[in-house]
Structures are given as C-alpha cells and as structure tokens.
N, C-alpha and C positions, 0 to 999 in steps of 0.2 A: 661668682663675678668674674668677669672676663679680664685679663690682665691686659694692660695698656702698655706701648713702648714708652720708655721712660725719655723725656724729653731735655731741653737746654738746661744747664746750670749756672749759677752765678760764678763769675770767673774769678773770684778775690786771688785765688793763686796764681794769677796771671804774672804778677810782679815777679815771680820766682824765675820767668824765663830771661834767656841771655839778652841783654839790652844791646841794639844796635847804635843807640843814639842816647845821650846822656839825658835828654828830657822827655824819655818814655815815662818816667817815674811820675812826672808832672802830669801827663796825660791821663795814667793810670789814677792818679789821685784825683784829678778833676772827675773822671768816670765814676769813681766811688762815692763821691760826694754829690753826684746827679748834676754836676756843671757839664751837660753833653756839649752844648756849643763850644765852650773850651778844650773839652777832652776830643772833640772831632779835629778842631783846626790843629791840635797839637798831632793826633795820632795818624791824620789821612796821609801827612806826606810820609811819616815813617812807614806807613803799609805800603806806600809806592816804592820806597828804598828796600822792600821785602823783609821787614822787622815782623815775625810771626805773632808776637804778642800783640802789635798794634793790629794787624790783619784780623786777629780774632775778635778783639772789641769792637773795630769798625763793622765787621760783620755782625756782631752781637747788637751793635746800633740799629743797623738796618733791618734785622730780624725782628726787633721788639719795638722800633720806632722811638727809638731814644734820640732827641735831639735832630730827628729826620724824618721824612716819611716812611713807613714800613714798605721796603723794596726787598722782595724773595730772591730776586734775580741779583741784586746785589750783594745780599748775604752770601749766596751760593757761590758768587764769584771771589768774595774774600775768604769763606772758609776753606775753598778748595785750594786757596795760595797757601794758607797757613797750612792745610792738611797735606799739601803734596812736599812740606817741609819737615814731616813727621809728627806734626803737633796732635796729639791723640784728642783733646778738647774738640779742635776743629774737625778731626775725624768724625768725632761722635756727633756733632752737630750737622754737620754736612749730612751724615746718613740719615739724621732726623728731619731735616727738610726733605730730603729724597724720599723717604718714606712716607710722610703725610702728603706731599706734593702742596702745591698752590695754584690754585684755579688761574688758569691762563699764563702762567708765570713759569712754572715749576712742573715737569709732568712726574706723577707719581711713578716711582720706581724701587721696587721692593729688592730686585737683585742687585742693584748698585748701591742700595742703601746698605745691604749685608756686607758688602765689600768693604765699605768705609767702616760700620760698627766692626767688622771682625779686626781691621787693622788697629783701632783705637784698642779693642779688648785685648789684642796681643801685647798691648804697651800696659794692661793691668787695670785699665779704664772701668771702674765699677758698674756704670750704668750702660757701657757698650756692651760689657760682658752679660749684663742681664738681656739687653735686647738681641744679642746674638742669640742667647739660649732661646728667647722667646720666638725668634724665628726659626729658629730648628725643630722647636716643638710643633708650632703651627705648619711648618712647610711652607713658609712664606718666602719667596726669593731664593731660598735653599730648599735642597731635599728634606723631608720630614724625618727627623732623627731623635728620638726621645731620650736615648743615651748620650748623644752628642750635647743635647740640651741639656740635661743634668751635668754635664762636665762644666760648661760654661755657666750654669746658676751657682754651683757649689763655690766656684772660684770668687763670684760676685758677692756670694754669702759668707764667705771667710773675710771679706774686705768689710764686712758689716751693713751690707746693703739691706735693708728691712725687706723690701720687695722679693728679693732672691732667696732670703732665709725663708719666705714663706713657700715659695717655689720649691724648695728643697724639702720642707717639710710635707708638702703634697705629694711629692715624687716618692718618699718613702712611705706616705700615708697609702697611696694607691700601686705602689710598685710600678711606678711609670719611669722606664729607663734605669731602674735599681732596683734591687730585690726589697720586697716590702718589709718594712721596719717600723713598727708602731712607736716603740720607744725613741729611735732616731726621728720620727716624725714628730712628737712631743718635745724633743729638745730644740728642734730648729722653729717650731711655732713659739716656744716660749722666748727663743732669742727675737724674733720678729714681734712679737707681742709685748715684748719690753721695750720696743720703741714706738708702741703704739700702732701698729701695722694692723688694720681693722680685719682683714680676713683671717690673719693669724688669730687674733682675739677669738673671732667666731669659732674657728675650728679647734682652738682649745678649749672653748666653752663646750664643744660637741665631745669631746675626750673625757673631759670632767661630766659632763651629764651622762655618758653612757658607760664611763668606768674603763675607758680604753688606754692601756697603759699607766693607768693612775687609779687611785681610790676614787670611787663615784662620790660626787660632790655638788649636788644640786645647788646648793647657794653659791657656789663659785662660778657654776656654769652661768647660773643666772647674771652674777656681776660681770662675768667677762660678756656675753650677750649685750648687756646694757651699755657698756663701754663701747662696744663695735657698733650697736644700733644708733646710739647717739652721735657716732660718726658719720652715719647715713650708710652702714653696711646693711644691704637688702636682706642678705640670708640671716644676719644677726636678728634683724627686724623680726623677720618670721619666726625664727628659733624662740624668740623672747615671747612672741605673740602665742605661739604654741604652748609655752609652758604656763602662762596666764590661762588659756584656754581650758588646758587639761588640769589645773592645779597641781601641777608636778612638784611644786616645791611649796604646797599648801593649798588653800581654798581658790578653786579657781576664782577669775577675776576678767569676767568678759569684757568690760568696758576698756581694761588695759589692752586686753587681748585685740580688740577693735581696734585701738588706737594704733598698735604696732603693725597689725595686718594692713590697714589702710596706708601706712607710710611704706612698707613693701610692696603692696599691690601698686602704689602710684609710681614706683620704679620698674613695674612690668613683671614681676614676680609672679608667675602663673599660678603656684600653690597658695600664694597669699591671696590672690585673686578669687581663687575657688572658695577658700575660707571665708572669705568676706561675702560672697554668695550665699555661703550656708548661715553666716551670723543673720544678715538681712532677710533671707528666707523665713527663718524661725524665731528672729526676733531676740538673738542673744546679745546683750550689752546695748541694744537699741531697739527701736519699733520696727516692727515687721514691715517690710519694703520690699515688694516682690519685683517691681520694677528695677529697683537698684540690684537686687539679687541677680536678676535675667542679664542685666549689663555686665556686673563682674563674671559670671559664668560664662557669658559669651568670650570676654575678653581671654578668660584663662582657654576654653576651648580653641580659640583661634590659633594659640599656641601648641596646641595638641595635646593638652591635659585630659586623660580619659575620665577622671572624676568629674570635670567641669562639663565635658561631654554629655556625658549620663546623667547628668543633672538638668540640662536643658530640658528635656522634654517634661519632666516633673513640675518645674516652675511655669513653663509654658501651660501647662494643664490647668494649674492653681490659678494663674492670671485668668485664663478663660472662664474658670468657674465663677471667680469674683465679678469679672465682668457680667456674666448671665446672671449673677444674684442682684446686681445694680440696675440690670435692664427690667 
C-alpha cells in the first residue's frame, strides 16, 4: 500500500507558545470548545499583531472551514506568517498545503513543500520528519535518496510515529537505504503494530506465516492479518483470503476466501482480482459465473498481472463454448 504524506494535526499544544496578548488563552479556549466565531473574533486581531499561535489557529480555521468558509489562500497566508517566525507546526502545515495544492487557488509545488517540511523536520516535528523521508524515498521535490530517507524515517520512528516505524521496518526488511536485517525489521514492525498500524500488522503476519526471524505460527499470522484486514488493509485482506483458500491454518474455507478476496479486489489489488476470477471460473465458494470471472481477470490484466493475462483466453473460450451450446 502506497504511503501518503501526513497532513495537519490538531493543535492542542499551541497554548505552550509565548503569548503576545493576555487574551490569547481565551481564544484558544474558545477554539478548543468549538466556539469558532468567538475564537476568530479574539484571535484575528492577535494574528494581525504577529502572534504566531493566533496565526496558526486562524490558518487552521481557514484550512478546515471552522467558523468561516474554507479558503486555502488565506490558510497559506497565515501559515506562512507563522512559519517565517520559525513555528514548526506552521511550517509543516504550509508544506502540506503546497504539496497537495488547491485547484485554482494554490499551485501544487513539491519542491517548495519539501523546503518547509525540512525546516519543521529540523526542529524535530515527527510528521515533517516522516514527510521529508517520504519525499526523499520517492524523489518528489528533492533528489531520490533512500539513505537520506531512512535517516528521516528513523528519527520520526524514534519519536513514536507508527507510520515511520513501519517505514523503518520496511527499510530493514528490503535492505533499502540500510543493510537488510530481518530482526530489526521485526522489531520495528512490532512497535508499529502495537499502535495498530495496519501495514505493520500485515507485514508482521508475513513474518509469522513464513517464519522469518521468528518461529512460524500460522494462527498468529492469521490473527494479525485479520486485525489489519478489518482495518481495510488490502494486502492483509488478500493474505487472509489466501490462507483460507489454501487451508494453510486448517481446512480450506472457500467462502471466507471469496469474502476477503472480494474486499481486496475492490481496492484494486490485482492478485486478489485474479484469484476472484479463478473462483468464479471454477465455482469455488460460489456458483460458476464466467462473465464475472472474465471481468475480474480483465481488471487484473489491465494492471499487467501475467497470470490474469494468461487466463483471459481460457475464459473467453469457455464463454464461447457455453454460448455455442445454448444456441
């Protein structure tokens, strides 16, 4: 599953910023209690006076339509004013808007976003550390550099960010930017899985299923896949379907396999789409339905999956034979 840039966070910590006016706390309290008109009335004059905390909250309200219409241009304006005062949260939030862009209002600019993310990251902002690593990994707005990506990821991981812990686990798992080390991968996957991070749960399940750096345990693999699958993790849904399909933890259960394959296939996972094609072709856990089989094989084939491409002529021939018999 492709990682996504992390977005804005709730700013309850803003009250720790130095106050330029005594009534900033009143504005913050109104914002926390979702009395946005009152918060805006108190905070906007403070923002104009240069109070960085007020500027961030005004930007956040414009960004999310709190007590006012959503206005990306105004959000950028106020985030930038606070960011230029060195506020890491504002630098991070400004980077997020610039990276995503806003149609007709803010032009997407990964290079500028990377600058602001890095400024926040250098102050230890966990999500900015993660996003800086992700941009380095992808080569988006900055040169592609897996070693640098790992350095940013591990800083965020050590601060407890689950997505970063998963990324560190993946780096050790694949030897991407760091020497391959299955035990380290396992350690970081466990940290992220303990926080409920779905990709880490799935990857930890793979380790238990195949006995990588741990004693093989199919039941534990199935449990981990189940937890991740119920969170909507497509790879876990597929892996759980495969366990049910093959009967790896007991007797095959084609109906359960069909259920999990369908969920993963509907998220666009080509392997699940191909296996669904097989189930409908052969009537596994369902009645034979060659048209559905053809549809799923075609979807997987469009993504270049060789097994699906090879299955298409077989199903087309079966459909033609059936139509010939009916005529």
